[in-house]
C-alpha positions in Angstrom: 63.0 -34.1 -134.3 66.7 -34.7 -134.2 69.4 -33.4 -131.8 70.9 -31.4 -134.6 68.7 -30.5 -137.6 69.0 -29.1 -141.1 67.3 -25.8 -141.9 66.8 -23.4 -144.8 69.6 -21.0 -144.3 69.4 -17.3 -145.3 72.6 -16.8 -147.2 74.3 -14.1 -149.3 74.6 -14.9 -153.0 77.9 -16.2 -154.2 79.2 -12.9 -155.5 78.1 -11.0 -152.2 79.4 -13.6 -149.7 82.7 -11.9 -148.9 81.3 -8.4 -148.6 78.1 -9.4 -146.6 79.8 -11.5 -144.0 81.7 -10.1 -141.1 84.3 -11.1 -138.5 84.1 -10.6 -134.8 84.5 -6.9 -134.1 87.5 -7.9 -131.8 89.3 -8.5 -135.1 88.5 -4.9 -136.5 90.3 -1.7 -135.8 88.2 1.4 -136.1 89.9 2.3 -139.4 89.2 -1.4 -140.8 85.6 -1.0 -139.8 85.2 2.4 -141.5 87.0 1.3 -144.6 84.8 -2.0 -144.9 81.6 0.0 -144.3 82.6 2.4 -147.1 83.4 -0.2 -149.6 80.6 -2.7 -148.8 77.2 -1.1 -148.6 75.6 -4.6 -148.1 77.8 -5.7 -145.3 76.0 -6.8 -142.1 78.0 -4.1 -140.3 75.6 -1.7 -141.8 72.7 -3.6 -140.1 74.5 -3.9 -136.8 75.7 -0.2 -136.8 72.5 1.5 -138.0 71.6 4.5 -136.1 68.5 2.9 -134.5 66.4 -0.3 -134.6 64.1 1.0 -137.4 67.0 1.7 -139.8 68.6 -1.7 -138.9 65.5 -3.5 -139.7 64.9 -1.7 -142.9 68.4 -2.4 -144.0 68.1 -6.1 -143.3 64.8 -6.3 -145.2 66.3 -4.3 -148.1 69.0 -7.0 -148.3 66.3 -9.6 -148.8 64.2 -7.5 -151.2 67.2 -6.9 -153.4 68.2 -10.6 -153.3 71.6 -9.8 -151.7 70.6 -12.5 -149.3 68.2 -15.4 -150.2 66.6 -18.3 -148.3 67.4 -22.0 -149.5 64.6 -23.9 -150.6 65.7 -27.1 -149.1 66.4 -28.2 -145.7 70.2 -28.2 -145.5 73.3 -28.6 -143.4 76.3 -26.5 -144.3 79.7 -27.8 -144.0 82.0 -24.9 -142.9 85.8 -24.9 -143.3 87.9 -22.2 -141.8 91.6 -22.3 -142.8 94.9 -20.5 -143.0 98.3 -21.6 -144.3 99.1 -23.6 -141.1 95.6 -24.4 -139.7 92.2 -25.8 -140.7 89.0 -26.7 -138.8 85.9 -28.2 -140.6 82.5 -28.2 -138.9 78.8 -28.4 -139.7 76.2 -25.6 -139.3 72.7 -26.8 -138.4 70.0 -25.9 -135.7 69.4 -27.4 -132.3 66.4 -27.1 -130.0 66.9 -24.7 -127.2 65.6 -27.3 -124.7 68.7 -29.2 -125.4 70.7 -26.6 -123.6 68.4 -26.8 -120.6 68.7 -30.6 -120.4 72.5 -30.5 -120.8 72.9 -32.2 -124.1 74.4 -28.8 -125.0 76.7 -27.5 -122.2 78.1 -24.1 -121.5 81.2 -23.2 -119.3 81.3 -19.4 -119.1 79.6 -16.7 -117.1 78.3 -13.8 -119.0 77.9 -10.0 -119.0 74.2 -9.5 -118.7 74.1 -6.2 -120.4 75.6 -7.8 -123.5 73.0 -10.5 -123.6 70.3 -8.1 -123.4 71.7 -6.2 -126.3 71.8 -9.4 -128.3 68.4 -10.3 -127.5 67.1 -6.9 -128.6 69.1 -7.1 -131.9 67.7 -10.6 -132.7 64.2 -9.7 -131.8 64.3 -6.6 -134.0 65.5 -8.6 -137.1 63.5 -11.8 -136.1 66.7 -13.7 -137.1 69.9 -15.0 -135.8 72.8 -13.6 -138.0 75.8 -15.5 -136.3 75.8 -19.1 -135.2 76.7 -20.3 -131.7 80.2 -21.8 -132.1 80.3 -25.3 -130.4 82.5 -28.4 -130.3 81.7 -32.1 -130.4 83.8 -35.1 -129.1 85.5 -36.5 -132.3 83.4 -39.0 -134.3 85.2 -40.9 -137.1 82.1 -41.5 -139.1 81.0 -37.9 -139.1 84.6 -36.9 -139.9 84.8 -39.3 -142.9 81.4 -38.0 -144.2 82.5 -34.4 -144.0 85.8 -35.3 -145.8 83.9 -36.9 -148.7 81.8 -33.7 -149.2 85.0 -31.6 -149.2 86.1 -33.4 -152.5 83.3 -31.2 -154.2 83.9 -27.6 -154.9 82.8 -25.1 -152.2 79.9 -22.8 -152.8 81.8 -20.0 -151.1 85.6 -19.6 -150.8 87.0 -16.3 -149.8 89.4 -14.7 -147.4 87.5 -12.9 -144.6 88.2 -9.7 -142.7 89.9 -12.0 -140.0 92.6 -13.1 -142.5 91.2 -16.6 -142.6 89.8 -18.4 -145.8 86.1 -19.3 -145.2 84.4 -21.9 -147.3 80.9 -23.4 -147.3 79.4 -26.5 -148.9 75.6 -27.1 -148.9 74.3 -30.6 -148.1 70.6 -31.0 -149.0 70.4 -34.5 -150.3 67.9 -36.2 -148.1 69.9 -39.3 -147.3 72.9 -37.3 -146.5 71.0 -34.9 -144.4 69.4 -37.8 -142.4 72.8 -39.5 -142.0 74.3 -36.3 -140.5 71.3 -36.0 -138.0 71.6 -39.8 -137.0 75.3 -39.3 -136.3 74.8 -36.2 -134.1 72.1 -38.2 -132.3 74.6 -40.9 -131.5 77.1 -38.2 -130.2 74.3 -36.4 -128.3 76.5 -34.1 -126.4 78.2 -30.8 -127.6 79.9 -28.0 -125.7 79.6 -24.2 -126.4 82.9 -22.8 -127.3 81.9 -19.2 -128.0 78.5 -17.6 -128.0 77.4 -17.7 -124.5 75.8 -14.3 -124.7 74.0 -15.2 -127.7 72.9 -18.4 -126.1 71.4 -16.5 -123.1 69.8 -14.0 -125.4 68.1 -16.8 -127.5 66.7 -18.6 -124.5 65.2 -15.2 -123.3 63.9 -14.3 -126.7 62.3 -17.8 -127.1 60.4 -17.3 -123.8 59.4 -13.9 -124.9 57.9 -15.2 -128.3 56.3 -18.1 -126.4 54.5 -15.8 -124.1 53.3 -13.8 -127.0 52.0 -16.8 -128.9 48.8 -18.3 -127.5 49.0 -21.2 -129.9 52.6 -22.1 -129.0 53.5 -25.8 -129.7 57.3 -25.9 -129.0 58.0 -26.6 -132.7 58.2 -22.9 -133.9 61.4 -21.6 -135.4 62.1 -19.5 -132.3 62.4 -22.7 -130.3 65.6 -23.6 -132.2 68.9 -21.8 -132.9 71.7 -21.9 -135.3 74.9 -23.6 -134.3 78.3 -24.2 -136.0 79.8 -27.4 -134.6 83.4 -28.4 -134.9 85.4 -31.4 -133.7 87.1 -31.0 -130.3 90.6 -32.0 -131.9 90.4 -29.1 -134.5 89.3 -26.2 -132.2 92.0 -23.9 -131.1 92.0 -21.8 -127.8 94.3 -18.8 -127.4 95.2 -17.0 -124.4 92.8 -14.3 -123.0 94.8 -11.8 -121.2 94.1 -9.1 -118.5 94.7 -5.4 -118.4 94.5 -3.4 -115.3 94.0 0.5 -115.5 95.8 1.5 -112.3 97.9 0.1 -109.6 95.4 0.6 -106.8 97.6 3.5 -105.2 100.8 1.5 -105.2 104.0 2.8 -106.8 105.5 0.4 -109.3 108.3 -0.4 -106.7 105.9 -1.1 -103.8 103.5 -3.1 -106.1 106.3 -5.5 -107.1 107.4 -5.7 -103.4 103.8 -6.6 -102.6 103.4 -9.3 -105.1 106.7 -10.8 -104.1 105.1 -12.0 -100.9 103.1 -14.7 -102.8 105.1 -14.8 -106.3 108.6 -15.5 -107.5 109.1 -12.4 -109.7 111.9 -12.5 -112.3 112.7 -9.8 -114.8 112.8 -11.0 -118.3 115.1 -9.7 -121.1 112.2 -9.9 -123.8 108.5 -10.4 -123.9 107.3 -13.3 -121.8 104.6 -15.8 -122.8 103.8 -18.5 -120.3 104.4 -22.0 -121.7 102.6 -24.0 -119.0 99.8 -23.6 -116.4 100.3 -21.5 -113.2 103.1 -19.3 -114.7 102.1 -15.7 -115.6 103.7 -12.9 -117.6 103.5 -9.3 -116.3 104.3 -6.1 -118.3 104.8 -3.0 -116.2 106.6 0.2 -117.2 108.1 -1.3 -120.4 109.5 -4.4 -118.5 108.4 -7.9 -118.7 108.4 -10.2 -115.7 107.5 -13.9 -115.0 105.4 -14.7 -112.0 105.1 -18.1 -110.3 103.4 -18.8 -107.1 105.8 -19.6 -104.4 103.4 -22.2 -102.8 101.2 -24.7 -104.5 97.7 -23.4 -104.9 95.1 -24.5 -102.4 93.5 -27.7 -103.8 90.1 -27.1 -105.5 90.1 -23.5 -104.6 86.4 -22.5 -104.4 85.8 -25.7 -106.5 87.3 -24.0 -109.5 89.8 -26.8 -110.3 92.6 -24.2 -110.0 92.1 -22.4 -113.3 94.9 -20.1 -114.2 92.6 -17.1 -114.5 91.1 -17.8 -111.1 94.5 -18.2 -109.5 95.6 -14.8 -111.0 92.4 -13.2 -109.6 92.5 -14.9 -106.2 96.2 -14.4 -105.4 96.8 -11.1 -107.1 94.2 -9.1 -108.8 91.7 -9.2 -106.0 93.9 -8.9 -102.8 96.7 -6.7 -104.3 94.8 -4.6 -106.9 91.3 -4.7 -105.4 89.7 -6.0 -108.6 86.2 -7.3 -107.9 83.7 -9.3 -110.1 85.4 -8.9 -113.6 81.8 -8.7 -115.0 81.3 -5.3 -113.5 84.7 -3.9 -112.4 85.6 -1.0 -114.8 89.2 -1.2 -113.7 89.9 -4.5 -115.6 89.9 -5.0 -119.2 90.6 -8.2 -121.6 92.7 -8.8 -124.5 92.4 -11.8 -126.9 95.5 -13.7 -127.6 95.5 -13.1 -131.4 96.7 -9.4 -130.6 99.9 -11.1 -129.2 102.1 -9.9 -126.4 102.7 -6.8 -128.5 99.0 -6.0 -127.9 99.7 -5.9 -124.2 102.6 -3.7 -124.6 100.8 -1.2 -126.9 97.9 -0.7 -124.2 100.4 -0.4 -121.4 102.8 1.9 -123.2 100.0 4.2 -124.4 98.5 4.6 -120.8 95.4 2.8 -121.5 96.4 0.2 -118.9 99.0 0.5 -116.1 99.9 -3.3 -116.0 99.2 -6.2 -118.2 99.1 -10.0 -117.5 99.8 -12.7 -120.1 98.2 -16.2 -119.3 98.7 -19.6 -120.5 95.7 -20.5 -122.7 92.8 -22.4 -121.1 92.9 -25.9 -122.1 90.0 -27.8 -123.9 90.0 -30.3 -121.1 89.2 -27.4 -118.7 86.3 -26.4 -120.8 84.8 -29.9 -120.9 85.5 -30.5 -117.2 83.8 -27.2 -116.2 80.8 -27.8 -118.4 80.5 -31.6 -117.4 80.5 -30.4 -113.6 77.9 -27.7 -114.4 80.3 -25.0 -113.2 81.0 -21.6 -115.0 84.4 -20.1 -115.7 84.8 -16.3 -115.3 83.9 -14.3 -118.3 86.6 -14.0 -120.9 88.3 -17.3 -120.0 88.6 -18.7 -123.5 89.3 -17.2 -126.9 88.5 -19.6 -129.6 90.2 -18.6 -132.9 89.3 -18.7 -135.6 85.5 -18.2 -135.3 82.7 -18.5 -137.7 81.7 -15.3 -139.5 78.4 -13.6 -138.9 76.1 -13.6 -141.9 77.8 -16.4 -143.9 74.7 -18.3 -143.1 71.7 -16.8 -141.0 68.8 -18.3 -139.4 65.4 -16.6 -140.1 62.7 -17.1 -137.3 59.9 -16.5 -139.9 
């Protein structure tokens, strides 16, 4: 068995691909979601948003019965291109053994919300399938990149604009010699990093253990010992900022709050919205005014062994001591806003009263992700927003 393996993907038919596949819910407003559900009865949103587990399972099975989604007959890899006018990334969808995560051939970097992991596990157990892939990155490999580029000369099986505004395209690779070549190349790489999907990963590990305990004839080669993964070259993956919103000022007036943070930060009013262009600088939006924040003194070296990550610096020097924010996984006074919403997203939340103050951060860098993963350390939750992301349902992995 290889490090990365082909599988028989469960896919929508060509004419249904765009209506079945769905983007991350972070990309969808409530109006967009309702409109999509109304126009696309076979969308996976109708599976995820069914009133109960029974209805969800029935809808999923009905999609199979009606051949809205069908399973490939051959073991395949799926080349996956996501692009817009000024951006593109091309990767491969396959399966990996869950044991590769335990032995660190597949490395994660981010803490999780346990409730979200449990929800994911229940969803996958109910459907007995993984609908969306774990999104990972691999160190660039010229041979693999060349192989992919040659396949892109053929016409894609799917090519459509997703709900996220990006064009999503799939090529199926099922010729045995090509499949073997891809597996061999990944064996030579032998190390990949989870970019997005830490909750799914934790859920898959738990689900595999659960199914293992249920199966007296467990061998380790059953489908539930593997998971679906979409792997892109490190150089092509894009990380956006992941910003913070705080619901109140912990009893401070705005004036006293600014006075308090000036003890540790150089605070400057800005004439327009302020997006940090380097590490250790922060933007702050309060009462319709943008400020830049910069620590007056150099941060303590290797603060709590966290390599002075910006998100941790903001938490350690401001959110926790001044605003009383605790563990971001559980504190209900903090919220998170992905960078694709732009600074206007922060302004909208604060102006509406949903938050009292917003903080704009410089995006976590890829070297931070790899450094944390290689050192077996975890970033706080919501440290990275990889964008764009693979769609749910463009290819699914059936555990049967």
